[in-house]
C-alpha positions in Angstrom: -8.1 -33.2 0.1 -8.2 -29.8 2.1 -8.8 -26.3 0.5 -5.2 -25.3 0.8 -4.0 -28.2 -1.2 -6.1 -27.6 -4.0 -4.8 -23.5 -3.9 -2.4 -24.3 -7.1 -5.7 -24.7 -9.3 -6.3 -20.6 -8.7 -2.7 -19.5 -9.6 -1.8 -17.3 -12.4 -0.8 -19.3 -15.6 1.8 -17.6 -16.5 3.7 -15.0 -14.1 6.5 -12.8 -14.9 9.0 -13.8 -12.1 11.1 -10.6 -12.1 8.3 -8.1 -10.5 6.7 -8.4 -7.4 2.9 -9.3 -7.2 0.4 -11.0 -5.3 -0.8 -14.4 -6.7 -3.4 -15.3 -4.9 -5.8 -13.2 -2.9 -7.9 -15.1 -0.7 -9.2 -12.9 1.7 -11.7 -11.2 -0.7 -14.1 -14.4 0.2 -13.7 -15.4 -3.4 -12.6 -18.5 -2.7 -13.9 -21.2 -0.6 -12.4 -22.3 2.2 -9.6 -19.9 1.5 -10.5 -16.6 3.4 -7.4 -16.5 5.4 -4.9 -17.3 3.2 -2.7 -14.7 0.5 0.5 -15.7 -1.4 2.7 -13.2 -2.8 6.5 -13.0 -4.8 8.4 -11.1 -3.6 11.5 -12.3 -5.6 13.5 -14.5 -4.7 11.0 -15.4 -2.1 7.4 -16.8 -2.5 6.0 -15.4 0.8 2.3 -17.6 2.3 0.2 -15.5 4.9 -1.6 -17.4 6.6 -4.6 -15.8 8.7 -6.1 -18.7 10.9 -3.7 -21.9 11.1 -3.3 -25.2 8.9 -1.9 -28.4 8.3 2.3 -28.1 8.0 1.7 -31.2 4.8 -0.6 -29.0 3.0 1.9 -26.1 3.6 4.8 -28.2 2.2 3.0 -29.4 -0.8 2.2 -25.4 -1.3 5.2 -24.9 -1.2 6.8 -27.5 -3.6 4.2 -26.0 -6.1 5.2 -22.4 -6.1 9.1 -23.9 -6.3 8.3 -25.5 -9.0 6.2 -22.5 -10.9 8.7 -20.2 -9.9 12.2 -20.8 -11.1 13.4 -17.8 -9.8 12.3 -18.8 -5.9 15.1 -19.3 -3.9 12.9 -19.4 -0.3 9.1 -20.1 0.5 8.1 -18.6 3.6 5.2 -18.6 6.0 3.7 -16.0 8.0 1.5 -16.6 11.3 -0.6 -13.6 11.0 -2.8 -15.0 13.6 -0.2 -14.4 16.1 0.2 -10.8 17.3 3.7 -10.0 16.3 3.0 -12.1 12.9 6.1 -14.4 13.1 7.8 -15.8 9.5 9.0 -19.1 9.4 11.0 -20.4 6.2 9.5 -23.8 5.0 11.8 -24.3 1.6 14.9 -23.0 0.8 16.9 -21.1 2.4 16.5 -18.2 4.6 16.2 -14.6 3.3 14.8 -11.3 5.6 15.8 -8.3 3.6 15.6 -8.2 -0.6 14.8 -5.5 -2.8 11.7 -5.9 -5.1 10.9 -4.4 -8.8 7.5 -3.0 -9.3 7.6 -1.6 -12.6 10.7 0.2 -13.1 10.9 1.3 -9.6 12.5 -0.7 -6.3 11.6 -1.1 -3.4 13.0 -2.7 0.1 11.3 -5.3 1.5 11.8 -6.8 5.1 10.7 -9.9 6.2 10.0 -11.1 10.2 10.7 -7.6 11.2 7.1 -6.7 11.2 3.4 -7.9 10.6 3.9 -5.8 7.3 6.7 -6.0 4.6 7.4 -2.4 3.9 5.3 -2.4 0.5 1.4 -2.8 0.2 0.6 -4.5 -3.3 -2.8 -3.9 -3.5 -1.7 -0.2 -3.5 0.1 -0.9 -6.9 -2.0 0.9 -9.7 -2.2 3.8 -6.7 1.2 4.2 -7.5 0.9 3.6 -11.0 -1.7 6.5 -11.3 1.2 9.2 -9.0 3.4 8.2 -11.1 1.4 9.4 -14.2 -0.1 12.7 -12.2 2.9 14.1 -10.3 4.7 16.4 -12.7 6.1 19.4 -11.6 3.8 18.3 -8.8 4.0 19.7 -4.9 2.8 16.5 -3.5 1.9 16.2 0.7 2.2 12.4 1.3 0.3 11.9 4.8 0.3 8.2 6.4 3.6 7.6 4.0 4.9 4.9 5.8 7.9 3.8 3.6 7.3 6.3 1.2 6.3 4.2 -1.7 3.8 6.7 -3.3 6.6 9.3 -3.1 9.2 7.0 -4.9 5.9 7.2 -7.9 5.7 10.8 -7.2 9.6 11.9 -8.1 9.7 9.0 -10.9 6.8 11.0 -12.1 8.1 14.3 -12.4 7.1 16.1 -9.0 8.8 19.1 -8.6 8.4 18.2 -4.3 7.4 15.7 -2.0 6.9 16.3 1.9 6.7 12.7 3.1 4.5 12.9 7.1 4.6 9.6 9.1 5.1 9.0 13.4 7.3 5.9 12.4 11.0 7.2 12.1 12.3 4.1 11.1 9.6 3.7 8.6 10.3 7.0 7.1 14.6 6.1 7.3 13.1 2.9 5.1 11.4 5.5 3.0 14.7 7.5 2.7 16.7 4.3 1.4 13.9 3.8 -0.7 14.6 7.2 -2.8 18.5 6.4 -2.8 17.8 2.7 -4.4 16.5 4.5 -7.1 19.2 7.0 -7.5 16.6 9.9 -6.9 17.2 13.6 -6.3 16.5 13.7 -1.7 16.6 17.4 -2.5 13.0 16.9 -3.7 11.7 15.3 -0.6 11.1 16.1 3.0 10.5 13.3 5.7 8.4 14.6 8.7 8.3 12.5 11.6 5.2 13.9 13.0 1.7 13.3 14.5 -0.3 14.9 12.0 -3.6 15.7 13.4 -1.1 18.3 16.1 0.5 19.7 13.2 -1.4 21.6 10.7 0.4 24.4 11.4 3.7 22.8 10.1 2.9 21.5 7.3 0.8 25.0 6.3 4.2 26.6 6.6 5.6 24.1 4.2 2.8 24.1 1.6 0.3 24.7 -0.1 0.3 21.8 -2.3 -1.1 20.9 -5.8 -1.4 17.2 -4.7 -2.7 15.6 -1.4 -1.8 11.4 -0.6 -3.9 10.4 2.3 -3.4 6.5 3.0 -4.2 5.9 6.9 -4.5 3.3 9.3 -8.1 2.6 10.0 -7.2 2.3 13.5 -4.0 2.7 16.1 -4.7 3.1 19.5 -4.2 6.6 20.7 -3.5 8.0 17.3 -5.6 7.3 14.5 -9.8 6.6 14.6 -10.2 7.6 10.7 -14.4 7.4 10.8 -13.4 10.3 13.4 -10.3 11.8 12.0 -10.5 11.8 8.0 -12.7 14.9 9.4 -9.9 16.7 10.3 -7.8 16.6 7.8 -10.7 17.5 4.7 -11.5 20.8 6.6 -8.1 21.8 6.8 -7.7 21.5 3.1 -8.1 25.1 2.2 -5.1 25.9 4.0 -3.0 23.4 2.7 -4.2 22.6 -0.9 -3.2 24.9 -3.7 -5.9 26.2 -5.9 -6.7 23.6 -8.6 -5.7 20.5 -6.2 -6.3 17.1 -6.6 -7.1 15.1 -3.5 -5.8 11.2 -3.3 -8.3 9.4 -0.8 -7.8 6.2 0.5 -9.6 3.8 2.6 -8.8 0.8 4.2 -11.8 -0.2 6.9 -13.5 -3.5 5.4 -16.8 -1.8 7.2 -16.7 1.3 5.7 -17.6 1.8 1.7 -16.3 4.4 -0.8 -19.5 6.4 0.1 -17.9 7.0 3.7 -15.3 8.9 1.8 -18.1 10.8 -0.7 -20.0 11.7 2.5 -17.2 13.3 4.1 -16.1 15.3 1.3 -19.0 16.7 0.5 -19.5 17.6 3.8 -16.4 19.0 5.0 -14.4 20.0 1.5 -17.2 20.5 -1.0 -15.5 22.8 -3.0 -13.8 18.9 -4.4 -15.7 16.8 -6.6 -15.5 13.2 -7.2 -13.2 12.2 -10.9 -12.7 8.7 -10.2 -11.6 5.7 -8.3 -8.3 3.2 -8.4 -9.0 -0.2 -8.6 -6.9 -2.7 -7.3 -4.6 -5.4 -9.4 -7.4 -7.6 -10.5 -5.9 -10.4 -8.5 -7.3 -8.9 -5.7 -10.8 -10.3 -6.3 -13.1 -9.0 -3.9 -16.8 -10.8 -3.6 -18.0 -8.7 -0.5 -16.2 -5.3 -1.8 -14.4 -4.9 1.4 -11.2 -4.1 0.2 -8.9 -1.0 -0.8 -10.7 2.0 -1.8 -8.6 4.7 -3.5 -11.1 7.9 -4.9 -9.3 10.7 -6.8 -11.3 14.2 -6.2 -10.4 17.5 -7.3 -11.4 21.3 -7.3 -11.6 23.8 -10.1 -9.5 23.8 -12.5 -7.7 20.2 -11.6 -8.9 18.7 -14.4 -9.9 15.2 -15.2 -8.0 12.2 -14.0 
């Protein structure tokens, strides 16, 4: 029997099927023969994502298991991430492409089959929780904001203001809808479609900021190469941030360690010291330590996390 057919053994015994979550994470290389598979619960959709092809019969068997294990499941879908556009097929149940999911007490729009990513990165749930817990009365700068999940969490945590910056007007529009979905006051929130590396002067005029959230892509042709570009942000922090500010710096590159971030801050922003690290949810087992890294840095007066 194939490894995929045995995947059900690795699913949680008990699942809160009212909240979005990852159910299985093979990308951390902790499960033999399953490095190319993830399973997400996006109520009422179970989403299997493959980074390499699998036998249809095994996929259908897994879909049946998910339908049985998740009473609220109405659709099991499959994303082919090994194909350029990442198309999504329905394996079992009905076609559902747009939905609203709940994470904690907050809601987010999810879209399936329209892009390679759904609109919310589940491995950053603990990061959003941290932002909600540390945003009271803060002026927040959210760089590479995508669909503004951190912004929603910050406003929920009592932020004074949030400025979301991203090059995608489509993603920012979804972010605006996410704030509306949670009935949050939009007068606290700004949305700027900008190339960050060409817009530091404009960001400075909107500052200073008490909390920086920086969650960049590893590489985007013509816009971001994080090995080269993290320094461009860090060396301008004195222009952007208030005294006593806090930094939440994220790194998604599998070939770069947490020490890359620590060394970059030491070289380009030595006034900030490492205060802590936010680990992804426990399901994101990472045997090779190549997964998401999220580090918290503070300047003098910022306090400990």
